[in-house]
C-alpha positions in Angstrom: 102.4 111.5 115.4 99.5 112.1 113.1 98.0 109.0 111.5 94.6 108.1 110.1 94.6 104.6 111.6 92.2 105.4 114.4 89.9 107.1 111.9 90.0 104.0 109.8 89.4 101.7 112.7 86.4 103.7 114.0 84.8 104.0 110.5 85.5 100.4 109.3 82.1 99.5 110.6 80.7 101.6 107.7 81.3 98.4 105.7 78.4 97.0 107.6 76.2 99.7 106.0 76.6 97.7 102.7 74.5 95.0 104.3 71.5 97.3 104.1 71.9 97.6 100.4 71.8 93.8 99.9 68.5 91.9 99.4 67.4 89.8 102.3 67.7 86.6 100.4 71.5 87.0 100.2 72.1 85.9 103.8 75.5 84.4 102.9 76.6 87.9 101.6 75.8 89.4 105.0 78.3 87.2 106.7 80.9 87.7 103.9 80.7 91.5 104.2 80.6 91.3 108.0 83.6 89.0 108.1 85.6 91.1 105.6 84.9 94.3 107.7 85.8 92.4 110.9 89.1 91.2 109.5 90.0 94.7 108.5 89.2 95.9 112.0 91.2 93.1 113.6 94.2 93.9 111.3 94.0 97.6 112.3 93.7 96.6 115.9 96.9 94.5 115.7 98.7 97.4 114.0 97.7 99.7 116.8 98.6 97.2 119.4 102.1 96.7 118.0 102.7 100.5 117.8 101.3 101.6 121.1 103.8 102.6 123.8 102.7 102.1 127.4 105.4 104.4 128.6 104.1 107.5 126.8 102.0 109.9 128.9 100.2 111.6 126.0 97.6 110.7 123.4 99.0 108.4 120.7 97.9 107.8 117.1 96.5 111.3 116.8 94.3 112.0 113.8 92.9 115.4 112.9 90.3 115.3 110.1 88.5 118.4 108.8 84.8 117.9 109.1 83.3 121.3 108.3 86.3 123.4 107.2 84.2 126.4 106.2 83.4 127.1 109.8 86.6 125.5 111.3 85.2 122.3 112.8 87.4 119.2 112.7 87.2 115.7 114.3 90.2 114.6 116.4 90.9 111.1 117.5 93.6 109.8 119.8 94.3 106.9 122.1 95.2 107.0 125.8 95.7 103.9 128.0 92.1 103.3 128.8 90.7 103.7 125.3 93.6 101.5 124.0 92.3 98.6 126.2 88.8 99.1 124.9 90.0 99.2 121.3 91.9 96.0 121.6 88.9 94.3 123.4 86.6 95.5 120.7 88.9 94.2 117.9 89.0 90.8 119.7 85.2 90.6 120.2 84.2 91.5 116.6 84.9 88.1 115.0 83.0 86.2 117.7 79.9 88.4 117.3 79.8 88.0 113.5 80.4 84.3 113.6 77.7 83.8 116.3 75.1 85.6 114.2 
């Protein structure tokens, strides 16, 4: 099953890069952009959690993205049991970190 959801989850933190483009006096904007990015990550984490099968013995949510197609390099993402646990824990930890800052 090829799906870009893992790619979206791992790159949703790129929304945090918008913080560097904002002036320092817009502190409230930092939290707004951070919380928006966090809620996207939590939503994607919930979608992954609901679709993950603990009985499967292969990678799930596979995503193959061409990176440098001229020379045949691509980025592959997938979830196994251990990385699934870390992904869910990360999605649960994100909001607390943003709210604590």
